[in-house]
DOMI-434401 format. One line per field, with one value per residue (C-alpha): residue number from 1; residue in one letter; x, y, z. Coordinates in Angstrom, 2 decimals. Each point is the difference from the previous one (the first is absolute). Layout:
// DOMI-434401
num NUM,...
residuo A,...
px X,...
py Y,...
pz Z,...
This chain:
// DOMI-434401
num 1,2,3,4,5,6,7,8,9,10,11,12,13,14,15,16,17,18,19,20,21,22,23,24,25,26,27,28,29,30,31,32,33,34,35,36,37,38,39,40,41,42,43,44,45,46,47,48,49,50,51,52,53,54,55,56,57,58,59,60,61,62,63,64,65,66,67,68,69,70,71,72,73,74,75,76,77,78,79,80,81,82,83,84,85,86,87,88,89,90,91,92,93,94,95,96,97,98,99,100,101,102,103,104,105,106,107,108,109,110,111,112,113,114,115,116,117,118,119,120,121,122,123,124,125,126,127,128,129,130,131,132,133,134,135,136,137,138,139,140,141,142,143,144,145,146,147,148,149,150,151,152,153,154,155,156,157,158,159,160,161,162,163,164,165,166,167,168,169,170,171,172,173,174,175,176,177,178,179,180,181,182,183,184,185,186,187,188,189,190,191,192,193,194,195,196,197,198,199,200,201,202,203,204,205,206,207,208,209,210,211,212,213,214,215,216,217,218,219,220,221,222,223,224,225,226,227,228,229,230,231,232,233,234,235,236,237,238,239,240,241,242,243,244,245,246,247,248,249,250,251,252,253,254,255,256,257,258,259,260,261,262,263,264,265,266,267,268,269,270,271,272,273,274,275,276,277,278,279,280,281,282,283,284,285,286,287,288,289,290,291,292,293,294,295,296,297,298,299,300,301,302,303,304,305,306,307,308,309,310,311,312,313,314,315,316,317,318,319,320,321,322,323,324,325,326,327,328,329,330,331,332,333,334,335,336,337,338,339,340,341,342,343,344,345,346,347,348,349,350,351,352,353,354,355,356,357,358,359,360,361,362,363,364,365,366,367,368,369,370,371,372,373,374,375,376,377,378,379,380,381,382,383,384,385,386,387,388,389,390,391,392,393,394,395,396,397,398,399,400,401,402,403,404,405,406,407,408,409,410,411,412,413,414,415,416,417,418,419,420,421,422,423,424,425,426,427,428,429,430,431,432,433,434,435,436,437,438,439,440,441,442,443,444,445,446,447,448,449,450,451,452,453,454,455,456,457,458,459,460,461,462,463,464,465,466,467,468,469,470,471,472,473,474,475,476,477,478,479,480,481,482,483,484,485,486,487,488,489,490,491,492,493,494,495,496,497,498,499,500,501,502,503,504,505,506,507,508,509,510,511,512,513,514,515,516,517,518,519,520,521,522,523,524,525,526,527,528,529,530,531,532,533,534,535,536,537,538,539,540,541,542,543,544,545,546,547,548,549,550,551,552,553,554,555,556,557,558,559,560,561,562,563,564,565,566,567,568,569,570,571,572,573,574,575,576,577,578,579,580,581,582,583,584,585,586,587,588,589,590,591,592,593,594,595,596,597,598,599,600,601,602,603,604,605,606,607,608,609
residuo X,X,X,X,X,X,X,X,X,X,X,X,X,X,X,X,X,X,X,X,X,X,X,X,X,X,X,X,X,X,X,X,X,X,X,X,X,X,X,X,X,X,X,X,X,X,X,X,X,X,X,X,X,X,X,X,X,X,X,X,X,X,X,X,X,X,X,X,X,X,X,X,X,X,X,X,X,X,X,X,X,X,X,X,X,X,X,X,X,X,X,X,X,X,X,X,X,X,X,X,X,X,X,X,X,X,X,X,X,X,X,X,X,X,X,X,X,X,X,X,X,X,X,X,X,X,X,X,X,X,X,X,X,X,X,X,X,X,X,X,X,X,X,X,X,X,X,X,X,X,X,X,X,X,X,X,X,X,X,X,X,X,X,X,X,X,X,X,X,X,X,X,X,X,X,X,X,X,X,X,X,X,X,X,X,X,X,X,X,X,X,X,X,X,X,X,X,X,X,X,X,X,X,X,X,X,X,X,X,X,X,X,X,X,X,X,X,X,X,X,X,X,X,X,X,X,X,X,X,X,X,X,X,X,X,X,X,X,X,X,X,X,X,X,X,X,X,X,X,X,X,X,X,X,X,X,X,X,X,X,X,X,X,X,X,X,X,X,X,X,X,X,X,X,X,X,X,X,X,X,X,X,X,X,X,X,X,X,X,X,X,X,X,X,X,X,X,X,X,X,X,X,X,X,X,X,X,X,X,X,X,X,X,X,X,X,X,X,X,X,X,X,X,X,X,X,X,X,X,X,X,X,X,X,X,X,X,X,X,X,X,X,X,X,X,X,X,X,X,X,X,X,X,X,X,X,X,X,X,X,X,X,X,X,X,X,X,X,X,X,X,X,X,X,X,X,X,X,X,X,X,X,X,X,X,X,X,X,X,X,X,X,X,X,X,X,X,X,X,X,X,X,X,X,X,X,X,X,X,X,X,X,X,X,X,X,X,X,X,X,X,X,X,X,X,X,X,X,X,X,X,X,X,X,X,X,X,X,X,X,X,X,X,X,X,X,X,X,X,X,X,X,X,X,X,X,X,X,X,X,X,X,X,X,X,X,X,X,X,X,X,X,X,X,X,X,X,X,X,X,X,X,X,X,X,X,X,X,X,X,X,X,X,X,X,X,X,X,X,X,X,X,X,X,X,X,X,X,X,X,X,X,X,X,X,X,X,X,X,X,X,X,X,X,X,X,X,X,X,X,X,X,X,X,X,X,X,X,X,X,X,X,X,X,X,X,X,X,X,X,X,X,X,X,X,X,X,X,X,X,X,X,X,X,X,X,X,X,X,X,X,X,X,X,X,X,X,X,X,X,X,X,X,X,X,X,X,X,X,X,X,X,X,X,X,X,X,X,X,X,X,X,X,X,X,X,X,X,X
px 69.04,3.39,-1.86,-0.75,3.60,0.21,-3.16,1.45,3.22,-1.90,-2.02,3.10,1.78,-3.04,-0.22,3.62,-0.41,-2.77,1.84,-2.69,2.37,-1.45,2.73,-1.17,-3.65,-2.65,-2.38,0.44,1.27,-0.02,3.70,-0.71,-2.59,2.17,1.87,3.79,3.20,2.45,3.59,1.40,3.50,2.90,3.00,2.32,-2.72,0.21,-3.33,1.22,1.56,-3.28,-1.83,2.60,-0.12,-3.77,0.35,3.11,1.74,2.46,-1.96,0.08,2.48,2.65,2.29,0.54,-2.54,-3.63,-0.15,-3.79,-1.33,-3.41,-2.52,0.52,-3.17,1.33,-2.60,1.03,-1.77,0.64,0.54,-0.49,2.80,2.00,2.78,-0.22,-0.26,-0.95,-2.19,-0.31,-3.30,1.58,1.41,-2.94,0.67,3.78,1.32,3.20,1.73,3.27,-0.58,3.09,-1.93,-2.97,2.22,1.25,-3.53,-1.18,2.87,-0.61,-3.76,0.61,2.32,-2.61,-2.45,2.38,2.82,3.53,-0.35,-0.36,-3.56,-3.01,-3.35,-3.29,-0.91,0.35,1.98,-1.80,2.01,-1.55,2.15,-1.18,1.83,-0.48,1.94,-2.42,-3.45,-2.79,0.68,0.13,2.52,0.64,3.64,0.23,3.08,2.03,-0.57,3.00,1.09,2.42,-0.10,3.06,1.65,-2.27,-3.21,-2.22,-0.14,-3.61,0.84,-0.16,-3.51,-1.04,0.89,-1.82,-3.07,0.01,0.33,-2.82,-2.26,0.11,0.01,-2.56,-2.74,-2.04,0.27,3.80,1.88,3.31,3.17,2.31,3.62,2.48,3.61,0.66,3.46,-1.55,-2.16,-3.65,-0.92,1.87,-1.57,-1.42,-2.46,-1.39,-0.24,-2.05,-2.17,-0.81,-1.28,-2.46,-0.79,0.47,-1.59,2.05,-3.15,1.32,3.76,2.32,3.41,3.01,3.36,3.07,3.76,-0.59,3.24,1.93,-0.89,2.80,1.07,-1.88,-3.12,-3.05,-3.39,-2.17,-1.97,-0.83,-0.94,-2.19,-1.80,1.19,2.08,-2.64,-3.33,-1.86,-3.22,1.96,3.19,3.35,1.88,3.80,1.97,3.65,1.01,3.09,3.13,1.69,2.66,-2.73,-1.45,3.40,0.52,-3.49,-1.00,-3.15,-3.14,-1.47,3.18,-0.27,-3.52,1.24,2.82,-2.57,-2.12,3.08,0.96,-3.29,-0.31,3.59,0.32,-1.01,-1.62,-2.31,-0.56,-3.45,-1.01,1.47,-3.39,-1.13,3.25,1.55,-0.87,-1.97,-2.27,-0.35,-1.23,-2.56,-1.33,-0.39,-1.67,-2.53,-0.71,-0.40,-2.56,-1.95,0.00,-1.04,-2.86,-1.26,0.18,-2.04,-3.37,1.60,1.74,-3.28,-1.74,2.79,0.12,-3.77,-0.14,2.99,-1.46,-3.16,2.08,2.21,-2.99,-1.69,3.06,0.73,-3.58,0.32,3.09,-1.91,0.84,3.43,0.44,-0.90,2.85,-1.78,-1.66,-3.47,0.36,1.21,-2.89,-2.51,1.61,-0.17,-3.63,-0.93,1.69,-1.81,-3.33,0.66,0.69,-3.07,-2.13,1.22,-0.71,-3.56,-0.60,0.77,-2.53,-2.65,0.33,1.66,3.06,-0.20,0.37,-2.76,-2.36,2.09,-1.34,-3.57,1.08,1.09,-3.46,-2.02,1.97,2.80,-1.90,-3.18,2.15,1.95,-3.24,-1.38,3.10,-0.69,-2.53,-2.14,-2.12,3.02,0.74,-3.63,0.04,-2.07,3.01,1.34,-3.41,-0.49,3.47,-0.47,-3.60,0.82,3.14,-2.05,-2.51,2.75,-0.84,-3.75,-2.27,-1.94,-3.56,-1.43,2.52,3.79,0.60,3.71,0.46,-1.63,2.29,3.15,-0.95,-0.67,3.16,2.23,-1.42,-0.11,3.52,1.37,-1.11,2.98,2.24,-1.71,-0.42,3.75,0.76,-2.20,1.87,3.38,-1.09,-1.12,3.24,2.04,-2.00,0.51,3.75,0.06,-1.84,2.52,2.87,-1.87,-0.72,3.65,1.21,-2.53,1.10,2.73,1.46,0.70,2.25,2.24,0.53,0.84,0.07,-3.37,-1.45,1.17,-1.28,-3.41,-0.31,0.97,-2.33,-2.94,0.51,0.43,-3.34,-1.60,1.29,-1.49,-3.30,0.12,0.45,-2.92,-2.10,0.82,-1.06,-3.26,-0.82,0.72,-2.05,-2.99,0.41,0.46,-3.17,-1.94,1.39,-0.69,-3.66,-2.32,-3.12,-2.78,-2.78,1.48,-0.57,-3.37,-1.24,1.06,-2.88,-0.24,-0.23,-2.03,2.41,3.39,1.62,1.65,-0.38,1.60,-0.25,2.41,3.73,1.97,1.04,-3.59,-1.97,-1.03,-1.13,1.67,-2.99,0.08,3.78,-0.36,-2.62,2.35,2.75,-2.38,-1.13,3.58,1.01,-2.86,1.02,3.69,-0.89,-2.04,2.99,2.28,-2.21,0.01,3.80,0.47,-1.50,1.49,3.60,0.53,-1.46,2.45,2.95,-0.89,-0.56,3.22,2.34,-1.17,-1.68,2.81,2.64,-1.77,-0.37,3.23,2.59,2.88,-1.22,2.77,2.60,-1.18,0.11,3.61,0.87,-0.99,2.59,2.94,2.58,1.27,2.96,-2.20,-2.45,2.94,0.91,-3.47,0.60,3.20,-0.57,2.01,3.05,-0.44,-3.54,1.26,2.72,-2.48,-2.47,2.77,1.16,-3.56,-0.69,3.15,-0.80,-3.56,1.32,2.31,-2.79,-2.44,2.65,0.74,-3.72,-0.34,3.11,-0.77,-3.62,1.16,2.38,-2.73,-2.41,2.63,0.64
py -18.89,-1.62,-2.65,2.69,0.13,-3.79,-0.11,2.42,-2.02,-3.17,1.72,1.58,-3.35,-1.58,2.84,-0.49,-3.78,0.64,2.73,2.38,2.73,2.83,0.25,0.84,-0.37,2.45,-1.20,0.62,-3.13,-1.10,0.80,3.62,0.31,-1.43,2.66,-0.36,1.86,0.51,0.91,2.52,1.40,0.68,-2.25,0.31,1.78,-2.60,-1.59,-3.58,0.89,1.50,-3.20,-2.13,2.23,-0.38,-3.79,-0.24,-2.34,0.08,-1.61,2.28,-0.40,2.70,1.24,2.79,1.13,-1.14,-2.83,-0.08,-0.94,-1.36,1.29,-1.78,-0.29,-0.32,-1.25,0.22,-2.18,0.52,-3.16,0.02,-2.52,-2.51,0.03,2.50,-1.32,1.02,-1.51,0.84,-0.01,-2.01,-2.58,-0.80,-2.09,0.54,1.91,2.03,0.55,1.14,3.54,-0.19,-2.73,2.39,2.60,-2.59,-1.23,3.57,0.40,-3.44,0.51,3.37,-1.67,-2.70,2.68,2.41,-2.35,0.81,3.44,3.36,0.50,0.50,-1.79,1.16,-3.47,0.19,-2.33,-0.84,-0.33,-0.55,0.44,-1.31,1.46,1.27,3.13,1.34,1.59,-1.21,1.89,-0.38,1.97,-0.07,0.62,1.47,0.34,3.13,3.00,0.73,2.62,-1.99,-3.46,-2.12,-2.47,-2.94,2.02,1.48,3.76,-0.09,-1.47,3.42,0.64,-3.65,0.13,3.31,-1.40,-3.08,2.14,2.25,-3.00,-0.79,3.39,1.78,-2.32,1.76,-2.99,0.11,1.55,1.43,-0.38,2.55,-0.63,2.87,0.37,2.92,0.64,1.06,3.00,-0.97,1.92,-2.63,-2.99,-2.50,-1.34,3.43,0.99,-3.02,-0.12,3.71,-0.59,-2.73,1.35,3.80,0.70,-2.65,-1.68,-3.54,0.54,-0.79,1.65,-1.97,1.72,-2.23,0.61,2.75,-0.99,0.53,3.69,2.55,1.45,3.13,-1.14,-1.89,-1.24,1.62,2.19,-3.03,-2.19,2.77,0.31,3.53,-0.78,-2.21,-0.42,-3.29,-0.93,-2.50,0.87,-0.80,-2.88,-0.12,-3.24,-0.80,-3.13,-2.08,1.27,-2.05,-0.89,-1.33,-2.04,-1.41,-0.96,-1.58,2.26,-1.39,1.80,0.13,1.69,2.38,0.95,0.72,2.16,1.85,0.83,1.22,2.23,1.89,0.26,1.22,2.39,3.52,0.98,-3.06,-0.61,1.64,-2.23,-3.26,-1.41,-0.17,-0.91,-3.35,-3.12,-1.58,3.05,-0.02,-3.61,0.68,3.17,-1.73,-3.06,2.11,2.19,-3.01,-1.51,3.28,0.20,-3.65,0.50,3.02,-1.89,-3.05,1.27,0.81,-3.38,-1.78,1.90,-0.74,-3.68,-0.48,1.71,-1.95,-3.33,0.69,0.93,-3.08,-2.32,1.50,-0.39,-3.48,-1.04,1.33,-2.18,-3.16,-3.02,-1.66,-3.17,-3.33,-2.52,-3.36,-1.22,-0.08,3.53,1.21,-1.71,1.48,3.43,-0.16,-1.17,2.86,2.55,-1.46,0.11,3.64,0.74,-2.00,1.92,3.34,-1.17,-1.03,3.32,1.75,-2.16,0.44,3.79,0.21,1.32,1.90,-1.64,-2.61,2.59,0.05,-3.48,1.31,2.89,-2.58,-1.61,3.20,2.19,-1.62,-3.11,1.90,2.60,-2.73,-1.72,3.28,0.60,-3.20,1.96,-2.93,2.30,0.60,-3.71,-0.55,2.53,-0.72,-1.07,-2.31,-1.58,-0.53,-1.57,-2.48,-0.84,-0.75,-1.96,-2.09,-0.91,-1.65,-0.88,0.08,2.18,-1.08,-0.72,1.60,2.04,0.54,-1.90,-0.68,3.66,0.96,-2.37,1.27,3.61,-0.73,-2.05,2.58,2.71,-1.92,-1.41,3.55,0.20,-2.23,3.06,1.96,-3.24,-0.72,3.65,-0.22,-3.10,1.67,3.24,-1.82,-2.02,3.22,1.42,-3.18,0.15,3.61,-0.93,-2.78,2.49,2.37,-2.76,-1.07,3.54,0.34,-3.24,1.25,-3.46,-0.53,3.07,-1.92,-2.97,0.83,-3.66,-0.80,3.18,-1.07,-3.57,1.12,2.55,-2.53,-2.67,2.43,1.31,-3.55,-0.91,3.08,-0.94,-3.48,1.54,2.47,-2.85,-1.91,3.18,0.68,-3.52,0.26,3.51,-0.67,-3.15,2.18,1.84,-3.25,-1.42,2.98,-0.73,-3.72,0.17,2.82,0.89,-1.10,1.73,3.34,-0.68,-1.65,3.20,2.09,1.12,-2.38,1.64,-1.58,1.34,-1.45,2.32,-2.67,-0.59,-3.26,1.04,2.89,-0.34,-1.22,3.61,1.24,-2.68,2.25,3.59,2.69,0.39,-3.64,0.02,3.02,-1.86,-2.97,2.34,1.62,-3.38,-1.24,3.24,-0.37,-3.56,0.89,2.88,-2.44,-2.39,2.93,1.05,-3.57,-0.31,3.37,-1.63,-3.48,0.97,1.76,-3.06,-2.26,2.29,0.36,-3.75,-1.02,2.82,2.13,-2.76,-2.46,2.60,0.54,-3.73,-1.59,2.60,-1.68,-3.61,-1.30,2.01,-1.50,-3.51,0.51,1.60,-3.13,-2.01,2.26,-0.80,2.34,1.19,0.80,1.85,1.93,1.28,1.56,1.84,1.70,3.21,3.04,-0.01,3.72,-0.66,-2.81,2.29,2.83,-2.26,-1.28,3.55,1.19,-2.95,0.72,3.70,-0.80,-2.25,2.80,2.58,-2.31,-0.78,3.71,0.71,-2.48,1.25,3.70,-0.51,-1.82,2.87,2.57,-1.78,-0.25,3.76
pz 12.96,-0.72,-2.01,-2.62,-1.20,0.08,-2.14,-2.57,-0.02,-0.89,-2.71,-1.55,-0.13,-1.63,-2.55,-1.02,-0.23,-2.55,-1.86,1.22,1.12,-2.06,-2.61,-3.53,1.02,-1.12,2.70,3.74,1.71,3.61,0.10,-0.96,2.73,2.80,2.01,-0.20,0.91,-2.86,0.81,-2.49,-0.23,-2.32,-0.25,3.03,1.98,2.78,-0.94,0.53,3.32,1.22,-0.83,1.71,3.06,0.23,-0.30,2.15,-2.43,-2.90,-2.83,-3.07,-2.88,-0.14,-2.72,-2.51,-2.55,0.08,2.53,0.52,-3.46,1.03,2.53,3.33,2.07,3.54,2.47,3.67,2.57,3.70,2.06,3.76,0.33,-2.00,-2.54,-2.86,-3.54,-3.54,-2.73,-3.70,-1.86,-2.85,2.48,2.28,3.12,-0.25,3.01,-0.16,3.34,-1.62,-1.27,-2.21,-1.88,-0.20,-1.67,-2.51,-0.78,-0.72,-2.49,-1.54,-0.35,-1.63,-2.52,-0.72,-1.12,-1.73,-0.99,1.04,-1.48,1.67,-1.23,2.29,0.42,1.50,1.36,3.80,2.27,3.24,3.18,3.43,3.12,3.37,2.99,3.58,-1.04,-2.63,-0.09,-2.28,-3.19,-3.78,-2.05,-3.74,-0.87,-3.49,-2.25,0.79,-2.23,-2.17,-2.50,-2.17,-1.58,0.66,-2.35,-0.79,0.45,-2.67,-0.42,1.15,3.43,1.72,-1.28,0.50,3.71,0.47,-1.79,2.25,3.14,-1.18,-0.76,3.73,1.68,-2.18,1.28,2.68,2.36,0.02,2.95,-1.23,2.07,-1.62,1.00,-0.47,1.20,2.34,-1.49,-3.33,-0.86,0.58,-3.16,-2.06,1.77,-2.51,2.59,0.88,-3.67,-1.10,3.15,-0.31,-3.56,1.06,3.50,-0.24,3.41,1.79,1.32,-0.35,0.03,2.93,-0.29,1.25,0.32,-0.06,0.49,2.55,1.73,-3.27,-0.39,-0.17,3.31,0.88,-1.87,1.18,-1.19,2.66,-2.47,-2.13,2.99,1.43,-3.35,-0.75,-3.10,-1.64,1.73,0.01,1.78,2.11,1.96,-1.57,1.58,0.12,0.12,0.52,-1.81,0.45,-1.70,-2.71,2.56,2.35,-2.86,-0.87,3.68,0.15,2.88,1.63,-1.20,3.52,1.21,-2.97,1.08,3.51,-1.39,-2.17,3.06,1.85,-2.93,-0.05,3.78,0.45,-2.95,1.17,-3.33,-0.05,3.72,-0.05,-2.95,1.30,1.06,-3.66,-1.68,-0.94,-1.92,2.87,0.21,-3.79,0.04,2.75,-1.67,-3.36,1.54,1.89,-3.03,-2.29,2.37,0.03,-3.80,-0.40,2.45,-1.94,-3.29,1.10,-1.40,-3.35,-0.08,0.71,-2.80,-2.52,0.96,-0.24,-3.39,-1.33,1.16,-2.04,-3.07,0.34,0.45,-3.07,-2.22,1.35,-0.76,-3.55,-0.56,0.87,2.09,0.02,-2.06,1.62,0.33,-0.59,-3.21,1.56,1.27,-3.39,-1.80,2.42,-0.38,-3.81,0.11,2.33,-2.26,-3.04,1.84,0.84,-3.68,-1.09,2.50,-1.36,-3.56,0.90,1.75,-3.29,-1.82,2.69,0.18,3.42,-1.86,-3.32,-3.42,-0.26,-1.44,-3.19,-0.85,0.13,-2.24,-2.62,0.03,0.24,-2.41,-1.96,-1.15,-1.10,-1.77,-1.83,-1.05,-1.22,-2.12,-1.95,-2.15,-1.20,-2.18,-2.25,-0.09,-1.05,-2.81,-3.10,-2.08,2.70,0.58,-3.76,-0.29,2.88,-0.96,-3.61,0.95,2.46,-2.77,-1.98,-3.61,0.59,2.12,3.08,-0.91,3.16,2.03,0.05,3.32,-0.54,-0.85,3.29,1.90,-1.68,0.62,3.66,0.49,-1.70,2.26,3.30,-0.43,0.09,3.67,0.81,-0.19,2.84,1.96,-0.12,0.78,3.13,1.16,-0.59,1.68,3.16,-0.07,-0.10,2.93,2.06,-0.70,1.13,3.21,0.64,-0.24,2.33,2.52,-0.07,0.63,2.83,1.68,2.31,0.60,-3.71,0.02,2.41,-2.27,-3.66,-1.14,1.57,-1.52,-3.47,0.47,1.26,-2.78,-2.68,1.42,0.22,-3.54,-1.34,1.60,-1.54,-3.43,0.34,1.11,-2.90,-2.51,1.53,0.05,-3.62,-1.02,1.96,-1.18,-3.67,0.32,0.91,-3.30,-1.90,1.56,-1.29,-3.45,0.24,0.91,-1.01,1.98,-2.36,1.96,-0.96,-3.69,0.53,1.56,-3.01,-2.34,-2.96,-3.46,-2.77,-2.51,0.79,-2.41,-2.10,-3.70,-1.17,-3.63,0.55,-0.19,3.02,0.73,0.13,1.91,2.91,-0.23,2.15,2.28,0.96,0.53,2.28,1.99,0.36,1.21,2.48,1.37,0.38,1.75,2.47,0.75,0.36,2.35,2.06,0.17,0.80,2.92,1.28,-0.26,1.66,3.11,-0.34,-0.85,3.39,1.75,-1.78,0.72,3.68,0.37,-1.72,1.10,2.91,2.01,-0.66,0.93,3.32,0.58,-1.18,-0.97,1.88,0.09,-2.26,1.92,3.28,-1.50,-1.12,3.33,1.90,-1.96,0.87,2.67,2.70,-2.06,-2.99,2.25,1.40,-3.48,-0.23,3.26,-1.18,1.86,-1.02,2.31,0.63,1.32,2.24,1.33,0.51,1.87,2.28,0.67,0.71,2.30,2.02,0.20,1.03,2.76,1.14,0.08,1.78,2.60,0.34,0.34,2.86,1.80,-0.37,1.05,3.14,0.83,-0.67,2.37,2.71,0.08
């Protein structure tokens, strides 16, 4: 099952390359779900020496104050044979065989992220070491816990480091390697304090005791190593690191390991514990435990990955396709987006989506109500009829009937229908505009491209305005036709009176008696109502023909004609996608690739079990 650790190593490197390392994320990431071992300890606890002992190489920066200022993800790969070397995640394909150069690159890469200050960063550095002298293992070296900020550091540095350490070790998939010096009271150990808070039962904490050989004479660490002073689920492991004098003399790390084994096997107090002491034993225990944890987490990892892939695919789909590079591809893309918008618009008109029913409401309610409000009976009052009739006679009365008076009364009444007719045209225009805005908001691709959205919206509304003007001309023409030519049959069917009611011998103001004038008014009202009923049916037909039907048929025709004349650069300006959306799509695509790759790899491991 050694390939399990190698698998996790690959996934962790990929997560970091994508910035998907769980920092400041409200959602669980693959990084959070991957088991890891975080090394925790206070400054001068011997944390760096423990890591170097496990690796068998000097490779970590040394100095006073906070030396580790970024998490270092240390991935160890065991080679059966060959020369040992190191590789950094940020310098792929560059092999380091000089470990002094590795130390320098860690310091330089830290400065690149934080500047040449003493501040810290949560962005990890990835270092892989390939050697015959290591076990397959991944360790995360975190900045040492401190109690005081030094010159050049902010006052918050103490809390910032603790917060960073907690962000790693509080995750349930994190194995804690708590490093404490034996020559200090365990009750004051920074590593034990913080690990106890996140893992009170010690179920995922390994205790490592350093500097055992530096304890005062007459004292020993047996009670701690036997788990009596502070009990953990796993046995404590003691290590003896090189002294500062050994470091200064560049004492070989392999020789230091041999000397460590000799110390535990020859010291009476620790002889009975020697078989589970030392940095070599620590590496083997952690490697075996990490494999066990990874194996137990595979079902959960599969579930998380499958769920995340669905979420990523859904969001990626909502962001739309990436922009084509050639002019033909851009033109096709714009046309497809416009067709999608046009389809949504038509669905509103046809009732597939809501809104088209408002047009019917105009014809079935608003237009009849507006016609009713015209109140022709008031317009055809006795006084008004007398006025128009007498004015139409001019200086002498008609000998038979007041025909011109009839015509003027009818025209003055029918012409007032223009108001409701225009209102119907405008009302339908407003509804069509509203449906355009709805269709634009419902066309996901138009959200990507603000300039195209504006152009399509302007072109569609411009077309509507042209259709409204044509509809208004046609609709008002219907009213004018009713004024221009009266239906004679209507009047022929009216009962003919012998007494016409006129008396030419009377004065001009008394030619027709009231009864006859009322009859004229009644006849005109009947005719106008007949015209009104006819227009109530024909006005909607005109509006639908000139506006609704045309909007369905040719809403973007002029836009498409202009589009065909544009060059690639001009088309590109229409596809000016919001940079944040482009960035988000690229990020999602990379994450999706990572999770699909992880899915394939984890599934293959699961099947091979």
